[in-house]
C-alpha positions as CSV (number, residue, x, y, z in Angstrom):
1,X,0.0,-0.1,-0.1
2,X,2.7,2.5,0.6
3,X,4.4,1.9,-2.9
4,X,0.5,3.0,-4.3
5,X,0.2,5.9,-1.8
6,X,3.8,7.0,-2.8
7,X,2.8,6.6,-6.7
8,X,-0.5,8.4,-6.3
9,X,1.2,11.3,-4.3
10,X,3.8,11.5,-6.9
11,X,1.3,11.8,-9.9
12,X,-0.8,14.3,-7.9
13,X,2.3,16.5,-7.5
14,X,3.2,16.3,-11.1
15,X,-0.4,17.2,-12.0
16,X,-0.4,20.2,-9.8
17,X,3.3,21.3,-10.6
18,X,2.5,21.1,-14.3
19,X,-0.9,22.8,-14.4
20,X,0.6,26.2,-15.2
21,X,2.3,29.0,-13.0
22,X,-0.3,29.0,-10.5
23,X,-0.7,25.7,-8.4
24,X,-2.9,27.6,-5.9
25,X,-6.1,25.4,-5.2
26,X,-9.5,26.7,-5.2
27,X,-12.8,25.9,-4.4
28,X,-14.8,25.3,-7.7
29,X,-17.1,28.3,-8.5
30,X,-18.1,28.5,-12.2
31,X,-19.6,25.7,-13.7
32,X,-19.3,23.9,-10.1
33,X,-22.9,22.4,-9.8
34,X,-22.2,20.2,-13.0
35,X,-18.4,19.3,-12.5
36,X,-19.3,18.2,-8.7
37,X,-22.2,16.2,-10.2
38,X,-19.9,14.5,-12.4
39,X,-17.1,14.0,-10.0
40,X,-20.0,12.3,-7.5
41,X,-21.3,10.4,-10.1
42,X,-17.9,9.0,-11.1
43,X,-16.8,8.0,-7.6
44,X,-20.2,6.8,-6.4
45,X,-20.3,4.4,-9.6
46,X,-16.9,3.1,-8.9
47,X,-17.7,2.4,-5.1
48,X,-21.1,0.8,-6.3
49,X,-19.2,-1.3,-8.8
50,X,-17.1,-2.6,-6.1
51,X,-19.7,-3.4,-3.5
52,X,-21.4,-5.4,-6.6
53,X,-18.1,-6.8,-7.3
54,X,-18.1,-5.6,-10.9
55,X,-14.5,-4.7,-11.0
56,X,-14.5,-4.3,-14.7
57,X,-17.1,-1.3,-14.2
58,X,-15.0,0.1,-11.3
59,X,-11.9,-0.1,-13.6
60,X,-13.5,1.9,-16.5
61,X,-13.1,4.8,-14.1
62,X,-9.4,4.6,-13.8
63,X,-6.9,6.8,-15.5
64,X,-4.6,5.7,-18.1
65,X,-1.9,6.3,-15.6
66,X,-3.7,4.0,-13.1
67,X,-4.4,1.3,-16.0
68,X,-0.4,1.8,-17.0
69,X,0.2,0.3,-13.1
70,X,-2.5,-2.1,-13.1
71,X,-2.8,-3.5,-16.6
72,X,-6.3,-5.3,-16.1
73,X,-9.5,-5.1,-13.8
74,X,-8.8,-8.2,-11.7
75,X,-5.3,-6.8,-10.6
76,X,-6.8,-3.5,-10.1
77,X,-9.8,-5.2,-7.8
78,X,-7.3,-7.2,-6.3
79,X,-5.4,-4.1,-5.0
80,X,-8.4,-2.2,-4.0
81,X,-9.6,-5.2,-2.1
82,X,-6.4,-6.0,-0.2
83,X,-5.3,-2.4,0.4
84,X,-8.5,-0.4,0.7
85,X,-10.9,-2.5,2.4
86,X,-13.0,0.4,3.6
87,X,-13.4,1.6,0.0
88,X,-14.1,-2.0,-1.3
89,X,-16.6,-2.8,1.3
90,X,-18.0,0.5,3.0
91,X,-20.6,0.6,5.5
92,X,-21.0,4.3,4.6
93,X,-19.3,7.3,2.6
94,X,-19.6,11.0,2.5
95,X,-18.5,13.6,0.1
96,X,-16.7,16.3,2.0
97,X,-14.8,19.3,0.5
98,X,-13.8,19.9,-3.4
99,X,-10.5,21.8,-4.3
100,X,-9.1,22.3,-7.9
101,X,-6.6,23.6,-10.2
102,X,-6.7,23.8,-13.8
103,X,-6.2,20.2,-14.6
104,X,-7.1,18.0,-11.5
105,X,-9.7,18.1,-8.7
106,X,-9.4,16.7,-5.2
107,X,-12.5,15.2,-3.8
108,X,-12.1,14.6,0.0
109,X,-14.2,11.8,1.3
110,X,-14.9,10.1,4.5
111,X,-15.4,6.4,4.6
112,X,-16.8,4.2,7.4
113,X,-15.8,0.7,7.4
114,X,-17.7,-2.3,8.6
115,X,-16.2,-1.7,12.1
116,X,-17.6,2.0,12.2
117,X,-14.2,3.3,12.0
118,X,-13.7,6.6,9.9
119,X,-11.2,7.0,7.2
120,X,-10.4,9.8,5.1
121,X,-9.1,9.9,1.5
122,X,-8.8,12.4,-1.1
123,X,-9.6,11.3,-4.7
124,X,-7.8,13.0,-7.8
125,X,-9.6,13.4,-10.8
126,X,-8.7,14.5,-14.1
127,X,-10.6,15.3,-17.4
128,X,-9.3,12.9,-19.9
129,X,-10.9,15.1,-23.0
130,X,-13.9,12.9,-22.9
131,X,-15.0,12.5,-19.1
132,X,-13.8,12.7,-15.6
133,X,-11.6,9.7,-14.4
134,X,-9.9,8.8,-11.2
135,X,-6.0,9.3,-11.3
136,X,-5.6,8.5,-7.6
137,X,-6.8,7.7,-4.1
138,X,-4.5,8.7,-1.2
139,X,-5.2,8.4,2.6
140,X,-5.4,11.7,4.4
141,X,-2.9,11.4,7.4
142,X,-4.0,12.8,10.8
143,X,-7.6,13.1,9.9
144,X,-9.9,11.6,12.3
145,X,-13.8,11.4,12.7
146,X,-15.6,12.8,15.5
């Protein structure tokens, strides 16, 4: 899991660093309702696919950079099941804050696992020219539930 988290952080860092001269994160304003709806739909559909054991559908939401690391849906599904059981089979989940720059949106999520433990993750998404795809998911260190 540490290697995956490191790859994800590097990928996100590169995406933000390469997004132009300003890497300032912003709360989405213009077109935010449509964009946020699309982001929520992508993440919710991937979680729903995990819950129904449809790894092919879940894999469709992964970016090409993720697919380069996990070359098929079975490998991808196995990684999620073993490394992120709270995402693979959450008791519940909730969308929290959203920030973006010109190329990447970060969606903070809270997951409750089957033992009611809260886990916080940032989903990084990019528009691949056709739709929003997930470029990485990483644990938010130090975040705790109430």
